[in-house]
C-alpha positions, 0 to 999 in steps of 0.5 A: 615505778614512775619515769623520774624514779627510773631516770634517777636509778639509771643515773645512779647505776651509771655513776657506780659503773664509771667509778668501778671501772676507773683505773686505780691510779686516776684519783687526784691527791693533793701533795702534803703541805710539807712535801719538798723537792729532792736536792740536786747533788753538790760536790763534797768540799775538801778540808781547807776549802773556803767559800764566802758570800757577801752578795756585793756582786749580785744584782739588787732585787734578785736571788743571788747567784749560786743559791736557791730557795726552799721551805720547811713547813707551811705558808708562803715561800720565802721572798729572798732578794739582794738589797743595798744597806748602808750599814752592811758589814761589807758594802753595799749589799745584803741578802734579805728575807722580806716576806711577812707571812706570819704562818707560825710553822714556816721556815724559808731557806736560802740554800747554797748550791756550790758544795756539800760539807760534813765537818765545817766552820760556818758563820754569818752576820745578821740583822733582825729587821721586823716581825711580830711572831718572830725575828729570827736568823739561822744557819743550816748545815748537813742539809739533805733536803728542806725537811732534813737538816741541822739548824741553829738560830738566834731570835731577837724577840726571845733573846735566845739561841737554839740548836735544832734538828729538823727530821722529816719536817719536824723540828726538835730542839737538842739538849746541851752537853752537860746541861740537858734540854734547856731550849738553847741559851738566853743571850742578847740578840738586838733587833736592828743591829748586826750580830754574828752567828757561828757553828763549828761542826766536827763529827757529832759535836756542834759548838755554837758562838754568838759575836765570838763568844762560845755559848754551848755544845751539842752532841747528836748523831741524826745526820752524819753524812755531808750535806748542803748549807744555807740560811733560814728564817721563821714565820714573819721574820724580815732579816738581813744577812751578810758575809756568809762564810763556810770553811770545810774541815 
């Protein structure tokens, strides 16, 4: 055996010994793309408690006070910031999600820190601004973390409103009471205009409204405990929000 062969064999033996002697926990493992942080606990709000967020006292260009961001799925985190808008339902500010990352399975969240709610009346004004993949605006409730919650969303490109559950990071639309799985319901969701989205959650029953008109009901028992609420967009949706209103029931 020549010297080069001996050197090669010795080098291989050293690598094998090092690999076998390394601690079992030393292997570096990248986190899954959909891994999320645990939510900090928030106090359960008593029936009758009302929280309203119009963002008018928040600083433009920053995340509003009493909110934090989250992300379901993949892609870049959301770019949430307070902006001025002359068309805002309550002047002068709105909350904008401004990132245009077009990752399809990407759902930026703006989560309210102040409380947890089980039964509630939740509404928001929203204006879809742009998006080629989606122009979506959503309301989130009974949020456990960024991978587990209910979401109802309106989409200007699809002209529909759909209620989903997101469980372990997987989104699934829920069947309508008396109608089955119809992928929500078609309705006008104009881009560049303000509309109102509302959900009333009582036990396992969820009633969905757009601009004061009731669209449908959904029954589901996946998330029965109280959780946080928040705002939601999808993919490259640039969307403005105003007058988020939460009423505990």
